[in-house]
C-alpha positions, 0 to 999 in steps of 0.5 A, a space after each residue: 841335872 847338874 851342879 857348878 860351884 866353888 867352896 863358897 857358892 854353887 848354882 844348879 839346874 835339875 829335874 826334881 821329883 819330891 814327897 813329903 809324908 804330911 803337909 802339917 809338918 812341912 817346915 817350910 809352910 808356915 802360913 795359909 790353910 792347916 793343910 794335912 796329907 802327903 805331898 808329891 812334887 815334880 818340877 824344874 828346879 834351878 838355884 844357888 846359895 841364896 834360894 831356888 826357883 821351881 818352874 813347871 811345877 806339879 803339886 799333889 796333895 792327897 788328903 782323901 776323903 777330906 780333900 785332894 788337890 793337883 796344882 800347876 805353877 811356880 815357886 820362888 824361895 829366897 829364905 824364910 820370909 821371902 818367897 813367892 808362889 803362883 799355882 792353878 789348882 783343881 780339886 775335890 773337897 768334902 766340903 767348901 769349908 776347907 777353901 772358903 773358911 770365912 762362910 763358916 762351918 754351917 756349910 760343912 754338911 752341905 756336900 762335896 765340892 769340886 773346885 778350881 783356884 788360882 793362888 799367888 803370894 808367899 808360903 807365909 800369906 796366901 792369896 786366893 786371886 780367883 776360885 770357882 767351886 761347886 758344891 752338890 749334895 744328894 738333895 738336889 742343892 747346887 751351889 756355885 761360888 766364884 771370886 777372890 779372897 785376901 788373908 786378914 791380918 794373921 793367917 788365912 783362916 783368921 779374919 779373911 775378907 772377901 773382896 767380892 764373890 759371886 754365888 749362884 744356887 738352885 734346888 728342887 724345893 725349899 727343903 733343901 735350905 731348912 737348916 739355914 732359913 727353917 721351915 716355910 709353910 708354903 713351898 713353891 718347888 724349884 728355885 734358883 738364886 744369885 748375888 754378889 757377896 761382901 762381908 766378913 766371917 761374922 756378917 755378909 751383904 748380898 748385892 745384885 740378889 736375884 731369886 726365882 721360884 716355881 713355874 709360870 704353869 703354877 705359881 712363880 715368884 722373882 725378887 731382886 734387890 739387896 740383903 744388907 745383913 746376913 749373920 752366921 748361926 752361933 753369933 751372939 743373940 742368935 742361938 736358934 741354929 738359922 741365919 739371920 737376915 736383916 736389911 732386906 730391900 727387894 722388889 718382888 713380882 708374882 704370877 699364877 695363871 690359876 688362883 687355885 694354886 694359891 689355896 695353900 698359900 692363904 690356907 683356904 679355898 679360892 675360886 679357881 680359873 683366875 689369873 693373877 699377877 702381883 708386884 711389890 717393894 718390900 723391906 724388912 728382915 727375916 721376921 717381918 717384911 713390909 710392903 711399900 708399894 704394890 699392885 695386883 691384878 686378878 683376871 678371868 674372861 668376864 672380870 678384871 680386878 686391879 688394886 693399887 697401892 698395896 700395903 701388907 706385911 709378911 711374917 715368914 715364920 708364921 702359919 699364915 704369913 700374910 697379914 695386914 693387907 690394905 688397898 684401894 681396888 677397882 672392878 670391872 664385870 662385863 655382866 652381873 651374871 658373872 658374880 654368880 660364881 661368888 655368891 650363894 644366890 644366882 645374880 641376874 644378867 643386868 648389864 656391866 658392873 663397875 665397883 671400887 673400895 677398900 680391901 682390908 685384912 682383919 686377921 684371916 678375914 678379908 673385907 671390903 670397905 667404902 664400896 661404890 657399886 655401879 650397874 648401867 645396862 639396858 635393864 637397870 641403872 643402879 648406884 649403891 654404896 656399902 661394905 662386904 664383911 668377909 669377901 671370901 665367903 661374900 657374906 656380911 653384904 650391906 648396900 644401899 643406893 638407888 635404881 631406875 629403869 628396872 624392868 618390873 616384869 623381868 624382876 617378878 619373873 626372877 623371883 617367882 618364876 611365873 606371873 599370874 596375869 600377862 600385863 605390860 608393867 612399867 619400869 620402876 625406880 626407887 631407893 633400896 637397902 640390902 643386907 
């Protein structure tokens, strides 16, 4: 380039090629990250005795395998404490920890990251105006992070506060999250999640949270809402190496086309071929989630069961996470014979069945209290009350009621297969008790 000046001042305009062996020892770079590795620079450089400006600058920082960045932009320098910088950078990082230090070292082992960053500010205080990064690992976990960050009172690595970050993540199973959430007793398979993050190095909150797990071909779960407090592992009172989650407020829905897929969740055999749909509003923390309102519908071709409002407690860390279920319900069956699949003995075809009651969970047993049953068909008119002690095995049944219009001949044929005489019999009516 060229240089013009006098014995007291000068101006220059030139093409610059430069390199420095280690960013950590670069005297002009006092703030920001603790970067390492050689720096190469090419730019158009204009300046005078007061300072200089770099235009069309290309910075290359190569500290592989930890990270490598290439940045394009400009730099204005007017002396110590008076500088401005604007760069657009792309890079490859061993982990997102180098880029988003406030998230903490627990991300250091996730996997390599590809990042795009817009940087402004000064050499003493860098601002990340916008960044997008993707982390991937061999286990199939993918995390996309985007947002902007401003520095704290001292340097970027101390007290960073994100104004807002958008995080999207997905994985083939819950096992890829085991280091943060522990082991869950039931894995729904593929999942994806997203949310907007606010917070500090110690605690973050997630708004607009959405989680989708599983498949509608087997069992699908969707949750959305807010998680008000996520404390990073290693904080006071959190020594188990996991993330502590509290102030949860979520609405959740679930669906399975076949109840057989739910057997592992309840740790017991369930009657198959029932479509199950459910919705709940839950609040709580990682140890305990309580449902405030909810509804569940179970359907087959000839049976419909609806329960609402549902109350329950979910303990994610327990072997049997679902506890304290309580819900009033209604049941409609096209014909009583359809109940045979739930009982040891065959139920005769007597007509449509309607029932109501209260479903209650006691430890691992589901029972029915305040049961009201009616059968209104051509063969019988029956009204009964009682309870079922164990709904899973349909045992401990106790009913009392009254009936009328029962065809006695059909009843005897059902009990004895044949009659000793062929005479017409009148319909019966009366009271009964069954246990």
